[in-house]
N, C-alpha and C positions, 0 to 999 in steps of 0.2 A: 129537204122539203122546202119548197118555195112559199113565201108569204106575200105573194103579189096581191094587188088590189082586186084583180079579177077572181082570185080564189077565196077572198075573204067574205064571210057572211056580212049582212048589213050591220049587225051589232059589232062585229070585229072592225068593220070600217069606221063605225062611230068611235070605237075605242082608239083607233089609230088617229083619227081626226082630233080627238080630245088631247091625245098625247102630243100631237103636232102643235096644237095651240099652246099647251103648257111649255113645250120646248121653246117655241118662238118667243113667248112672253117672259119666261123665267129662267131659261137655260137648262143645261143637262141635269142639274140637281132636282128638277121637277119631274124627271122621268122615272119616278118610282111607281111601282104598281099600286101602292097605297094612295099616293097622291092622285094618280089617274082615276082610281076608283072613287075617291072622295069627290073629284070634279064631276063624275058621272052620277053620284048619289047611290053608289052600290058598294058592296064589300069587296075587298081586293081578291079573295078567292074566286069570286064570280068571273073575273077577267080570264081566268085559266080555262073556262068553258069555251072561250072564243079564240084565245091565243095560247099556245102551249107554254110560252115563257117570255121573259123580257127580251131575249135575243130575237125572238120572232117579231115582237113589236118593233124593235130597232131595225130589223131587216125590212119590214113593211115601210117604215119611214124612209129608209135609204132608197128603196126601190121607187117610192113616190118622188123623192128628190131627183133620182136619175131621170125619171120621166119628165119632170119639170125642166131639167137642164136640156134634155133632148128637144123639148118644145122651145125653150129660150134660144137654142142654137139654130132652129129651123130658119132658113133664109139667110143665115150668116154665111156669106160666100167666101170670105178670106179669113186668114188667121187673126187679123186685127179685130174683125167683127166678132169672131168666136171668143177671143180673149176679152173683149169688152162685155159680152154677154156673161161670160164666166165670172168676171170680176163683179159685175152688178149682182148676179145671183148670190155670190158668196157674201157680199156686203149687205144684201137685203135679208139673207137667211143665215147669219153666221153660226148659230147653234146647230142647225141642220147640216150646214156645210161641214162643220167639224165632225159631227157624227158620221157623215158620209166618207170622210177622208182620214180619220185617225184610226190607227190600229189596223189589224188584219181585216180584210173584207171576206165575209163568209158567203162567197158566191153561190154555194149550194142552197142557201136560204133565199136567194133572189129569184125573181121571175126570170126564166131563161130569156136571154137576149136584151134585157133592160140595160145592162152596162154597155153593150155593143151599140144600142140605139143612142145612148148618151154620147158615145165617143165618135159616132159616124161623121158628124160635122167637122170634128177636129181632124180626123183622118183625111176627109175630102179636102179640107182647106190646106192640108200639108201635102197636097198633090198625090194622095193615096199612099204615102209612105208612113207605115205604122211606127217606124223608129223615130222619124222626125216628129210625128204626132205625140208620141210618148215624151220626147224631150221637151216639146213645146208645153205639154200639159205639166210636166215637172217644173218648168220655169214658172208657169202661171200659178201653180199651187204654192210654190215657194214665195212668190210675190204676194199672193193672197194671204197666206198665213202671217207673213211679216207685217203686212198692212193691217190685218185684223188685230194683231198683237201690239200694234203701235211701236214697232221696232225701228222704223225709219226716222232719221233726224228731222226735227221740226224744220219745215220749209223745203224739204226734199221734193223735187218735182217727180212725183210718182207716175204721172202721165207720160213724161219723157222716158222714164225707166221702162215702163211697160212697152212703149213704142219701140225702143231700142232692142229690148229682149225679143219681142215678137218679130221684128225685122230680121233678126239673126236666123230665124227658123222659116221665114217666108220662102217658098220654093220659086216665087216669080223672079 
């Protein structure tokens, strides 16, 4: 069952927006149904009238993130531009980024096509080669997580590392 924004009731969208605000401001520990209900001024069981469970809430957040990434990638013609947009998105939304990329992805809960829309610019920038696109995404994800976790040595030139990595995948 998809939990796309287009299928959500206005109240469910409000719940998802509130959860997003809490996630962005306080991190994943704020994504409890009780905490979300408190922020809305309602009792936690009331949330289940609009979303069946926390996984549905997370799926709606992930789907929204994919849509945002698809928008961020729009107009990025080459892998360097896509990588820059990807890196910026992850750095601007680290908690949502982690929710989107950690653990198994329950694709059956997402709006059909949302993941494909998010990946389309990467595939196009990789010359239409899905394998190269996946490899470039894996590189970008690894760089992103290491950067978010502060795992690079102080003074490391991350811009140069990004450029070198993306150049290795560039079909031009």
